[in-house]
C-alpha positions in Angstrom: 132.5 102.3 201.8 129.2 103.7 203.0 126.2 101.5 202.2 123.8 103.3 199.9 120.0 102.8 200.2 119.1 102.6 196.5 120.0 99.3 194.8 119.5 100.7 191.3 122.3 101.7 189.0 124.6 104.2 190.5 125.0 107.4 188.4 127.4 110.3 188.9 126.5 113.5 187.0 129.4 116.0 186.8 129.2 119.6 185.8 132.8 120.8 185.0 133.9 124.3 185.7 132.8 126.6 183.0 135.9 128.8 183.2 139.4 128.0 181.8 142.1 127.6 184.4 144.0 130.5 183.0 141.0 132.9 183.1 140.3 131.7 186.7 143.8 132.1 188.1 145.0 135.0 185.9 142.0 137.1 185.0 142.5 139.9 182.4 142.0 143.6 183.0 138.6 143.6 181.3 137.0 140.7 183.2 135.2 140.4 186.5 137.0 139.1 189.6 136.4 138.0 193.2 138.7 137.8 196.2 139.6 134.3 197.4 140.1 133.6 201.1 143.8 133.2 200.3 144.0 136.8 199.1 144.2 135.8 195.4 142.1 137.8 193.0 140.4 135.2 190.7 138.2 135.2 187.7 134.5 135.1 188.4 132.8 131.7 188.0 129.2 131.4 186.7 127.4 129.5 189.3 123.9 129.2 187.9 121.7 126.3 189.0 122.6 123.4 186.6 119.0 122.9 185.3 120.1 120.2 182.9 121.9 118.2 185.5 119.0 118.3 188.0 116.5 117.5 185.3 118.4 114.4 184.2 118.8 113.4 187.9 115.0 113.6 188.3 114.4 111.6 185.1 116.9 108.8 185.9 115.6 108.5 189.5 112.0 108.1 188.3 112.3 106.3 184.9 115.4 104.1 185.7 115.3 103.8 189.5 118.8 105.1 189.5 120.8 106.3 192.5 122.1 109.7 191.4 124.7 112.0 192.7 125.4 115.5 191.2 128.7 117.2 191.6 128.8 120.8 190.3 132.5 121.9 190.3 131.5 125.5 189.7 130.2 125.8 193.3 133.0 123.5 194.6 135.5 126.1 193.3 134.2 128.5 195.9 134.1 125.9 198.6 137.3 123.8 198.4 139.8 125.0 195.7 143.1 126.1 197.2 145.7 125.0 194.6 147.3 128.2 193.4 150.6 126.6 192.6 149.1 124.0 190.2 149.2 124.5 186.4 145.6 123.2 185.9 142.5 122.1 187.8 143.5 118.4 187.5 144.9 117.7 190.9 142.0 119.4 192.6 139.5 117.4 190.3 141.3 114.2 191.4 141.1 115.1 195.1 137.4 115.9 195.0 136.5 112.7 193.1 138.5 110.7 195.7 136.0 111.8 198.3 133.2 109.7 196.7 132.0 106.7 198.7 130.8 104.6 195.7 131.8 103.4 192.3 129.5 104.7 189.6 128.0 102.4 187.0 127.6 105.5 184.7 129.3 108.8 184.8 127.6 111.6 182.8 129.1 115.0 182.1 126.8 118.0 181.6 128.8 120.7 179.8 127.3 123.8 178.1 130.0 126.4 177.7 133.0 126.2 175.4 135.2 127.7 178.1 134.7 124.4 180.0 136.1 122.3 177.2 139.5 121.5 178.6 138.0 120.8 182.1 135.6 118.4 180.5 138.5 116.5 178.9 140.6 116.6 182.0 137.9 115.3 184.3 136.9 112.5 181.8 140.5 111.2 181.8 140.6 111.2 185.7 137.3 109.4 185.8 138.5 106.8 183.3 141.6 106.2 185.4 139.7 106.0 188.7 136.7 104.1 187.4 137.9 101.9 184.4 134.7 99.8 184.4 132.2 102.7 184.5 130.4 103.8 181.4 131.4 107.4 180.7 129.2 109.7 178.5 128.6 113.4 178.1 125.7 115.6 177.0 124.9 119.2 176.5 126.0 121.8 174.0 129.7 120.7 173.8 128.9 117.1 173.2 126.3 117.9 170.5 128.4 120.5 168.6 132.1 119.6 169.3 132.1 115.8 169.2 134.8 115.7 166.5 137.1 117.8 168.6 136.3 115.8 171.8 137.1 112.4 170.2 140.3 113.8 168.8 141.4 115.1 172.2 140.0 112.7 174.8 142.4 109.7 174.6 139.6 107.2 174.8 137.9 108.4 178.0 134.4 108.7 176.6 132.3 105.8 175.5 129.7 108.0 173.8 128.4 111.5 173.5 124.6 112.3 173.5 123.3 114.2 170.5 120.8 116.8 171.8 118.5 116.3 174.7 119.4 113.4 177.0 116.3 112.1 178.7 115.0 109.6 176.1 118.5 108.5 174.9 119.5 107.8 178.5 116.3 105.9 179.2 116.9 103.7 176.2 120.5 103.2 177.2 119.6 101.9 180.7 117.0 99.6 179.2 119.5 98.0 176.8 120.9 94.6 177.7 124.0 95.2 175.7 124.8 98.9 176.3 127.8 99.0 174.0 125.9 97.5 171.1 123.1 99.9 171.8 125.5 102.9 171.7 127.0 101.6 168.5 123.6 101.3 166.8 121.7 104.3 168.1 121.7 107.5 166.0 121.2 109.5 169.2 124.6 108.5 170.5 127.9 109.5 169.0 130.8 107.1 169.4 134.4 107.3 168.2 133.7 104.9 165.4 131.0 107.1 164.0 133.1 110.2 163.5 135.9 111.1 161.2 136.3 111.7 157.4 135.2 108.1 156.6 131.9 108.8 158.3 131.1 112.2 156.9 127.7 111.1 155.5 126.5 109.8 158.8 123.7 111.8 160.4 122.8 111.9 164.1 119.2 112.3 165.3 117.5 114.2 168.1 115.1 112.5 170.4 112.9 115.2 171.7 110.2 114.8 174.4 107.2 116.4 172.8 105.2 116.5 176.0 107.4 118.1 178.6 105.0 117.2 181.4 106.4 113.7 181.1 109.6 115.0 182.8 109.5 114.7 186.6 109.8 117.7 188.8 113.3 119.2 189.0 115.5 117.3 191.5 116.6 120.3 193.6 117.5 117.7 196.3 120.5 116.8 194.3 122.2 120.1 195.0 122.5 122.5 198.0 120.6 125.6 196.8 122.5 127.8 199.2 125.6 127.1 197.2 124.2 129.1 194.3 123.2 132.2 196.2 126.6 133.9 195.4 125.9 133.6 191.6 127.4 136.5 189.7 124.5 136.3 187.3 122.1 137.3 190.1 124.5 139.6 191.9 124.8 141.7 188.7 121.1 142.6 189.0 121.4 145.9 190.9 117.6 146.3 191.2 117.0 143.0 193.0 117.0 143.7 196.7 117.0 140.1 198.0 119.5 138.0 196.0 119.9 135.2 198.5 116.6 133.3 198.2 115.6 132.2 194.7 114.7 129.2 192.6 115.6 128.7 188.9 113.2 127.2 186.4 112.5 126.8 182.7 108.9 126.7 181.4 109.7 125.8 177.8 112.3 124.5 175.4 113.3 125.6 171.9 113.8 128.9 170.0 112.6 129.6 166.5 114.9 132.6 165.8 117.8 132.2 163.3 120.4 134.4 165.0 123.8 133.5 163.5 125.7 133.8 166.7 123.6 131.4 168.7 123.8 127.6 169.0 121.0 126.9 171.5 119.0 125.2 168.8 121.5 122.4 168.4 120.3 120.9 171.7 116.6 121.9 172.1 115.7 122.6 168.5 113.8 125.5 166.9 110.3 124.2 167.6 108.8 125.5 170.8 107.7 123.0 173.4 106.0 123.9 176.7 105.3 122.6 180.2 101.6 123.0 180.8 100.6 125.9 183.0 99.1 123.4 185.4 102.5 121.6 185.7 104.3 125.0 186.2 101.8 125.9 188.9 102.2 122.6 190.8 106.0 122.6 190.6 106.5 126.3 191.5 104.1 126.0 194.4 106.0 123.0 195.8 109.4 124.6 195.3 108.3 127.8 196.9 106.8 126.0 199.8 109.9 123.8 200.3 112.5 126.5 200.0 110.6 129.6 201.0 111.8 131.4 197.9 110.8 134.9 197.1 112.5 135.2 193.6 112.0 133.1 190.4 114.8 133.1 187.9 113.3 132.1 184.5 115.9 130.6 182.1 113.7 130.1 179.0 115.5 130.7 175.7 112.3 132.5 174.4 109.9 133.1 177.2 107.7 135.4 175.2 107.1 133.0 172.3 103.5 132.5 173.3 102.1 135.8 174.7 99.1 134.5 176.5 101.1 131.7 178.1 103.8 134.1 179.2 101.1 136.2 180.8 99.8 133.1 182.5 103.2 132.3 184.0 103.5 135.8 185.3 100.1 135.5 186.9 101.2 132.3 188.6 104.3 134.0 189.9 102.4 137.0 191.2 99.9 134.7 193.0 102.9 132.9 194.7 104.5 136.1 195.7 107.6 135.5 193.4 109.6 138.3 191.9 110.6 137.3 188.4 114.1 137.6 187.0 115.1 136.9 183.3 118.9 136.4 182.9 118.3 135.6 179.2 117.5 138.6 177.1 113.8 139.0 176.2 112.6 139.5 172.6 112.0 143.2 172.1 109.2 142.8 169.6 107.0 141.2 172.3 107.6 143.9 175.0 104.7 146.2 174.3 103.4 148.4 177.1 100.9 145.8 178.4 103.6 143.1 178.6 105.9 145.4 180.4 103.2 146.4 182.9 102.5 142.7 183.5 106.2 142.1 184.1 106.3 145.1 186.5 103.4 143.6 188.4 105.4 140.5 189.2 108.1 142.7 190.8 110.3 142.9 187.7 112.6 145.9 188.1 115.3 144.9 185.7 115.3 143.5 182.2 118.0 142.3 179.8 117.1 143.5 176.3 118.3 141.6 173.2 119.5 144.7 171.2 122.7 143.1 169.8 123.6 146.0 167.5 122.7 149.5 166.7 123.4 149.0 163.0 120.4 148.1 160.8 122.6 146.3 158.3 124.4 144.2 161.0 121.0 143.2 162.5 119.4 142.3 159.2 122.3 140.8 157.2 124.9 139.6 159.6 122.9 138.6 162.7 119.8 137.8 160.8 117.6 139.3 163.4 114.6 141.2 161.8 114.4 143.8 164.6 113.2 147.3 163.8 115.5 149.8 165.7 112.6 152.1 166.5 111.3 149.3 168.7 114.4 149.5 170.8 113.7 153.2 171.6 110.1 152.5 172.5 110.9 149.6 174.8 113.7 151.5 176.6 111.6 154.6 177.1 108.6 152.5 178.4 110.9 150.8 180.8 112.3 154.1 182.0 108.8 155.4 182.6 107.8 152.3 184.5 111.0 152.2 186.6 112.4 149.1 185.0 116.2 149.1 184.8 117.3 148.1 181.3 120.5 146.1 180.6 121.2 145.8 176.8 123.1 142.9 175.2 125.5 144.2 172.5 127.8 142.2 170.2 130.8 143.8 168.5 132.8 142.3 165.7 130.4 140.2 163.7 132.2 138.8 160.6 131.4 141.2 157.8 130.9 144.2 160.2 132.7 147.4 159.0 134.1 150.6 160.6 131.0 152.4 159.3 128.7 149.8 161.0 130.6 150.2 164.3 130.2 154.0 164.2 126.5 153.7 163.3 126.0 151.4 166.2 127.9 153.6 168.6 125.9 156.7 167.8 122.6 154.8 167.9 123.3 153.1 171.2 124.3 156.5 172.8 120.7 157.6 172.0 119.0 154.7 173.8 117.9 155.6 177.3 119.1 152.3 178.7 120.7 152.0 182.2 123.5 149.6 181.2 125.1 147.9 178.2 126.7 144.4 178.3 129.4 144.7 175.6 130.5 141.3 174.2 132.7 140.4 171.3 131.3 138.1 168.6 132.3 134.6 169.6 132.0 131.7 167.1 130.2 129.1 169.1 130.4 125.6 167.7 127.1 124.7 166.0 126.3 128.4 165.2 126.0 129.7 161.7 128.7 132.2 162.6 131.1 129.4 163.5 130.4 127.3 160.3 131.0 130.3 158.0 134.0 131.7 159.9 135.6 128.3 159.9 135.0 127.8 156.2 136.5 131.2 155.4 139.5 130.6 157.7 138.6 133.6 159.9 139.1 131.9 163.2 142.6 132.7 164.4 142.3 131.9 168.1 141.3 128.8 170.1 137.5 128.8 170.5 137.9 126.3 173.3 139.4 129.1 175.4 137.4 132.0 174.1 134.8 133.8 176.1 132.7 136.8 175.1 135.5 139.2 176.0 138.3 137.9 173.8 137.9 138.0 170.1 139.2 135.0 168.0 138.0 136.2 164.5 140.1 138.0 162.0 138.4 139.6 159.0 139.2 142.1 156.2 137.9 144.9 158.5 139.1 143.8 161.9 141.8 142.1 163.8 141.0 140.4 167.2 143.0 143.1 168.9 141.1 145.9 167.3 137.7 144.3 168.2 138.8 143.8 171.8 139.8 147.5 172.1 136.6 148.8 170.4 134.5 146.6 172.7 136.1 148.0 175.8 135.8 151.6 174.5 132.1 150.9 174.0 131.9 149.8 177.6 133.6 152.9 178.9 131.7 155.3 176.7 128.2 153.9 177.0 128.2 152.8 180.7 130.3 155.6 182.2 131.0 158.7 180.0 127.5 158.6 178.5 125.7 157.0 181.4 121.9 157.5 181.0 121.2 157.8 184.7 123.9 160.4 185.1 122.6 162.4 182.2 119.1 162.3 183.5 120.0 163.1 187.1 119.1 159.7 188.6 122.3 159.7 190.6 121.2 157.1 193.2 120.6 154.5 190.5 123.8 155.5 188.7 125.7 155.0 192.0 124.2 151.5 192.4 125.4 150.5 189.0 129.0 151.8 189.6 129.1 150.1 193.0 128.1 146.9 191.3 131.1 147.3 189.0 133.4 147.9 191.9 132.1 144.8 193.6 133.3 142.7 190.7 136.3 144.9 189.6 137.5 146.8 192.6 140.2 148.8 190.8 138.0 150.1 188.0 139.1 153.8 187.7 136.1 154.9 185.7 133.6 153.3 188.1 135.3 155.1 191.0 135.4 158.4 189.1 131.7 158.4 188.2 130.6 157.0 191.5 132.4 159.9 193.0 130.6 162.3 190.7 127.3 160.7 191.5 127.9 160.9 195.3 128.9 164.5 194.9 125.7 165.3 193.1 123.8 163.6 195.9 125.4 165.9 198.5 128.1 163.4 199.7 130.9 165.7 198.7 133.6 164.3 201.0 133.1 160.7 200.0 132.7 161.7 196.4 135.9 163.8 196.3 137.9 161.0 197.9 136.8 158.5 195.1 137.5 161.0 192.4 141.0 161.7 193.7 141.7 157.9 193.8 140.4 157.6 190.2 142.4 160.5 188.9 145.5 159.1 190.5 144.9 155.7 188.8 144.3 157.5 185.5 147.7 159.2 185.8 149.7 156.1 186.5 147.9 153.3 184.7 148.2 153.4 180.9 144.9 151.8 180.3 142.9 154.3 182.3 145.1 157.2 181.2 144.4 156.5 177.5 140.7 156.4 178.1 140.8 159.5 180.3 142.5 161.5 177.5 140.2 160.0 174.8 137.0 161.1 176.6 138.3 164.4 177.8 138.8 163.8 181.5 142.4 164.8 181.0 144.1 167.2 178.6 146.2 165.6 175.8 149.2 166.3 178.0 148.7 163.7 180.8 150.8 165.8 183.2 148.1 168.4 183.1 144.9 166.8 184.4 141.8 168.5 183.3 139.3 169.7 185.9 137.5 166.6 187.3 134.0 166.9 185.9 131.0 165.2 184.6 130.5 164.8 180.8 129.2 168.0 179.2 125.6 166.6 179.0 125.3 166.4 182.7 126.6 169.8 183.7 
């Protein structure tokens, strides 16, 4: 075993894959894919920088003098996985852990996404078998919201689960002489003995850090930043020219909104807490200097909660020469013209807008989001005028939504001059109000531990999961291709960039090929465009999925043996 320099407690932080094995090995038709070196077409893995893991790493190194190693299995999937004949990730997990040159005193799992649930359990069991004397804990959204399920399924692997943020509970754990007694007594830690019907009245407590400046600078040294430069989150931003040199950061914690589909508040709470601007400036300056980054990815849940502070962060980014990117949707009410111009001044050329629905009733009564729909038009038009590409988050299938709501939403969304729409199905995340109500009413018919945002698991009086999945994909085809704003307004270059991005992640997408061909033809590249159109028309003839959509949206006549003239939608002719 290699001798390690630090004599403090040895900590292993593990980030399990956030994709199910089934979705990874056998992606469905409506999900993004990538080509493995073996020739396999696999489901796309989200490889965002694990801010929680590298924050905890920094905290433990400074506050507890710990020797910390971070293993992010999302990036390792790209680097070392080659087990296509296996029925799960388990053998690969075991092989990767066998490469470690030390025995951890504590193993901590950081797991946010419900689609990583089974991976969390599988890895915990492997760790328990390999390291029987290690203390094994977990934190993050899954530990906070699904502790009952975890303790039912984990076969004794976990010693405890952290409730909410982990910094202060971990510091107290390391300071305790009798760690198991501490875990048993602390209301910040959930143990097997504290859950179950007999403990229904027991309440767990958050331990928030009120002054975020107490947290040390992010421990980017715990990861290889280059491993994250193929992240599909960033690759999806068509308007970012340099996608291979960025740093990821959060300037705040918390979100006061009451959106029924969201569970972020279960970890960070609803009260806003901020890093000081001085701290943000010092840390961003150091990170930019060390990594030579030119792009700043800001992951705040509610970046615009304090207008003047947000403007201050943008000013700092501008002074450091950093182009800002916001993967989390920004609150529309705060995006007035002045704010949009400030964003534009920092190089922002693409924004995700938290539209959610085009139905007033769904927004107000079901999502509980007091958003005036006229604001959506104003922001989208201002972004168009400024040259900011807009990408709208849309949710279909909220419990209580009706056919009339769906049609109202469809017609409204078609009127928004947005460049793209991310169509998701309503997913009952553990800890969210949606989950609590749907569970109480018996509306959850699928396994939420395997559900992403593309596979509905809710059955209501109005919708079956199959119906919602179909409607969601119809929305995608209609809004992003048939009714594409850039095509309608003659911005064929930008439309082509969007369609090319789709084909990068879904190479056989017939509608992306068809409309890319139309865009290229309009740009004077008739030969290249005609070739793509012919490929698409051929796919539409022989593939039932594409054929049905082609007929529905008038690209073919009702008799599929008589293709209609390849053309743009009527609005663009």
